[in-house]
C-alpha positions, 0 to 999 in steps of 0.5 A: 499499500505504501508503494501504491501511494508513493507511485500515486504521489509521483503522478503529474497530477499529485505532483502539482499538489502543495507539499503540505497536502503531499506530506499529509497523504504520506502520513496515511501511507506510513501508518500502514507500514508501522501497523504492519511492523507492529502487528508482526512484532505483536504476533511474534511475541504473542506466539512465544507466550500463548498456544494457538490452535488453528482449525483448517475446514474440511468435510471430515470435521476439520484439521486442528493444530496446536502451536505451543510456545517455543516448540518449532513444530505444531502438533496435529490433533486427531480427527474429530469423532464421526458423531461430530462430523454428522452434527456439523453436516446437519448444522451446515445444511441451513447454510446450504439451504440459504445458498441455494435460496439466495439466487431465487429471492425473486420467486421460483416460478418457471425456474425448473432447475432451482425447483429440482435442486430444492426437491433434490436437497429436501430429499437429502434432508429427509433421508438424513432425518430418517436415519437420525435415531440410528446415529446413536446420539443422546435423545437431546441431540437427536431431537435438536438435529430433527428440529433443524432438519424438520425446519429446513424441510418445512421451509422448502416444502413451503417454498415449493408449494407457494412458488416463492421464497419470503426473504423475511422468513429466510432472515428469521 
């Protein structure tokens, strides 16, 4: 960013500005340089004193690494249990639902591709719902998973029946 501003300051139009204005614009550029330097020093100091656990997203529940202060190589955590992965999949179903709904906020009528996609995703959630009790979850977790899936399915059923999507309902 500092380089970009320096190049701008060298442009003919800016070169004609009074020195006071050019100097003031340069302050903003230098703030970026100083902030980056301070952030780098802060992160180095923070890493020396505190453990950091980054999580990298994946379909298998994510990869987690523990960076211990003073230890050069991170420790990779064991994979998360498949039960966690299944709950994550159900919780992400609402995000996927939003992703397929977003392009259709003006209506579904006449868009057979979207209706097919909705129907297919509804079928996938219904198949998941049918197997909830076979997952071996505690009853309260199975109930929560069922509620999420039932809510998603009911929303899709309503959208398919009406041929429209209510943005307020999506937001709710």
